[in-house]
N, CA and C of each residue as an Amber inpcrd file, in Angstrom:
protein
   171
  16.9260000  -3.4440000 -19.4890000  16.3070000  -4.0560000 -18.3240000
  17.1240000  -5.2790000 -17.9030000  17.3350000  -5.3820000 -16.6190000
  18.1180000  -6.5040000 -16.0950000  17.1720000  -7.5670000 -15.5360000
  17.6150000  -8.8190000 -15.4900000  16.7710000  -9.8870000 -14.9510000
  16.4130000  -9.6370000 -13.4820000  15.2120000  -9.9990000 -13.1120000
  14.7650000  -9.8470000 -11.7290000  15.0470000 -11.0950000 -10.8920000
  15.0680000 -12.2560000 -11.5320000  15.3830000 -13.5030000 -10.8410000
  16.8480000 -13.4640000 -10.4040000  17.1430000 -13.6960000  -9.1270000
  18.5210000 -13.5850000  -8.6400000  19.5210000 -14.4850000  -9.3730000
  19.1490000 -15.7070000  -9.7000000  20.0740000 -16.6040000 -10.4020000
  20.3550000 -16.0990000 -11.8140000  19.3420000 -15.6140000 -12.4920000
  19.5230000 -15.0600000 -13.8350000  20.3230000 -13.7590000 -13.7670000
  20.0790000 -12.9710000 -12.7310000  20.8200000 -11.7270000 -12.5410000
  22.3050000 -12.0140000 -12.3510000  22.6170000 -13.0080000 -11.5470000
  24.0010000 -13.3930000 -11.3240000  24.6850000 -13.7550000 -12.6400000
  24.0530000 -14.5940000 -13.4200000  24.6070000 -15.0160000 -14.7010000
  24.7740000 -13.8250000 -15.6520000  23.7640000 -12.9860000 -15.7250000
  23.7820000 -11.8030000 -16.5800000  24.9360000 -10.8770000 -16.2150000
  25.0640000 -10.5790000 -14.9150000  26.1010000  -9.6490000 -14.4730000
  27.5060000 -10.2060000 -14.6880000  27.7200000 -11.4660000 -14.3610000
  29.0510000 -12.0370000 -14.5500000  29.4270000 -12.1060000 -16.0290000
  28.4610000 -12.3690000 -16.8930000  28.7150000 -12.3510000 -18.3360000
  29.1120000 -10.9470000 -18.7840000  28.3430000  -9.9580000 -18.3760000
  28.6460000  -8.5680000 -18.7530000  29.9970000  -8.1240000 -18.1950000
  30.2750000  -8.4860000 -16.9480000  31.5600000  -8.1080000 -16.3470000
  32.7200000  -8.7750000 -17.0750000  32.5530000 -10.0130000 -17.4540000
  33.6130000 -10.7420000 -18.1450000  33.8560000 -10.1910000 -19.5490000
  32.7770000  -9.9140000 -20.2710000  32.8990000  -9.5900000 -21.6900000
  32.9330000  -8.1030000 -22.0210000  32.3940000  -7.2530000 -21.1310000
  32.2170000  -5.8560000 -21.5430000  32.6900000  -4.7930000 -20.5600000
  32.8340000  -5.1210000 -19.2730000  33.1240000  -4.0810000 -18.2900000
  34.3090000  -4.4580000 -17.4130000  35.1600000  -3.5040000 -17.1470000
  36.3290000  -3.7250000 -16.3150000  36.0430000  -3.6480000 -14.8260000
  34.9050000  -3.0450000 -14.4660000  34.5420000  -2.9120000 -13.0600000
  33.0200000  -2.9500000 -12.9110000  32.5870000  -3.2570000 -11.7100000
  31.1580000  -3.2100000 -11.4160000  30.6460000  -1.7760000 -11.5160000
  31.4570000  -0.8210000 -11.1160000  31.0600000   0.5870000 -11.1860000
  30.7660000   0.9880000 -12.6220000  31.6240000   0.5690000 -13.5610000
  31.4230000   0.8990000 -14.9760000  30.1330000   0.2800000 -15.5020000
  29.8690000  -0.9650000 -15.1150000  28.6460000  -1.6310000 -15.5360000
  27.4260000  -0.8760000 -15.0160000  27.4230000  -0.5540000 -13.7380000
  26.2840000   0.1450000 -13.1350000  26.0700000   1.5120000 -13.7550000
  27.1450000   2.2380000 -13.9890000  27.0340000   3.5590000 -14.6120000
  26.4630000   3.4550000 -16.0200000  26.9760000   2.5220000 -16.7890000
  26.5560000   2.3840000 -18.1810000  25.1100000   1.9130000 -18.2970000
  24.7100000   0.9790000 -17.4540000  23.3530000   0.4310000 -17.5190000
  22.3690000   1.1880000 -16.6350000  22.8670000   2.2100000 -15.9170000
  22.0510000   3.0410000 -15.0350000  21.2820000   2.1830000 -14.0240000
  22.0430000   1.3560000 -13.2950000  21.4510000   0.5140000 -12.2600000
  22.1210000   0.7960000 -10.9210000  21.4100000   0.5190000  -9.8590000
  21.8660000   0.8120000  -8.5040000  22.7460000  -0.3340000  -7.9900000
  24.0070000  -0.0320000  -7.7580000  24.9560000  -1.0540000  -7.3010000
  24.5190000  -1.6700000  -5.9750000  24.0710000  -0.8480000  -5.0430000
  23.6640000  -1.3380000  -3.7370000  22.5120000  -2.3260000  -3.8550000
  21.5580000  -2.0250000  -4.6990000  20.4110000  -2.9090000  -4.9010000
  20.8600000  -4.2680000  -5.4480000  21.7690000  -4.2500000  -6.4100000
  22.2950000  -5.4950000  -6.9880000  23.0510000  -6.2940000  -5.9310000
  23.9440000  -5.6200000  -5.2160000  24.7370000  -6.3180000  -4.2080000
  23.8520000  -6.8830000  -3.0930000  22.8190000  -6.1540000  -2.7100000
  21.8930000  -6.6510000  -1.6860000  21.1550000  -7.8890000  -2.1700000
  20.6700000  -7.8490000  -3.3960000  19.9190000  -8.9730000  -3.9470000
  20.7950000 -10.2200000  -4.0470000  22.0320000 -10.0540000  -4.5250000
  22.9110000 -11.2080000  -4.6950000  23.4940000 -11.6910000  -3.3670000
  23.6190000 -10.8070000  -2.3970000  24.1330000 -11.2360000  -1.0910000
  23.1500000 -12.1840000  -0.4060000  21.8760000 -12.0860000  -0.7390000
  20.8790000 -13.0080000  -0.1840000  21.1110000 -14.4300000  -0.6740000
  21.8090000 -14.5700000  -1.8080000  22.1780000 -15.8930000  -2.3320000
  23.6230000 -16.2210000  -1.9670000  24.2160000 -15.3910000  -1.0970000
  25.5960000 -15.5440000  -0.6370000  26.6190000 -15.3380000  -1.7570000
  26.3280000 -14.4120000  -2.6710000  27.2760000 -14.0060000  -3.7010000
  27.6680000 -12.5670000  -3.4270000  28.9710000 -12.3090000  -3.5640000
  29.5050000 -10.9750000  -3.2980000  30.4830000 -10.6150000  -4.4070000
  30.5520000  -9.3250000  -4.7110000  31.4440000  -8.8670000  -5.7700000
  32.8930000  -8.9750000  -5.3190000  33.7070000  -9.6310000  -6.1430000
  35.1410000  -9.7500000  -5.9110000  35.8420000  -8.8400000  -6.9140000
  36.3920000  -7.7430000  -6.4220000  37.0160000  -6.7410000  -7.2850000
  38.2140000  -7.3170000  -8.0490000  38.9780000  -8.1540000  -7.4020000
  40.1650000  -8.7530000  -8.0490000  39.7690000  -9.6300000  -9.2440000
  38.6970000 -10.3750000  -9.0970000  38.2380000 -11.2740000 -10.1600000
  37.2390000 -10.5960000 -11.0890000  36.7260000  -9.4340000 -10.6720000
  35.7140000  -8.7000000 -11.4010000  34.4990000  -9.5760000 -11.7130000
  34.0260000 -10.2350000 -10.6830000  32.8210000 -11.0570000 -10.8130000
  32.2010000 -11.2970000  -9.4420000  30.9710000 -11.7600000  -9.4600000
  30.3140000 -12.1570000  -8.2340000  30.6500000 -13.6050000  -7.9610000
  31.1300000 -13.8770000  -6.7520000  31.5230000 -15.2420000  -6.3630000
  30.8860000 -15.6030000  -5.0440000
């Protein structure tokens, strides 16, 4: 289960991306979560996935 609070979700995802996953796609596939839903939720806080950095910025 992933955090529902957007700030906690941001921290959780960036930690997982940094330590365990090479791409957002790999993270979503492994954790069985909807990429669009995550990106929509974080875009409301003005965070977007940066493929080059492999994190939400």
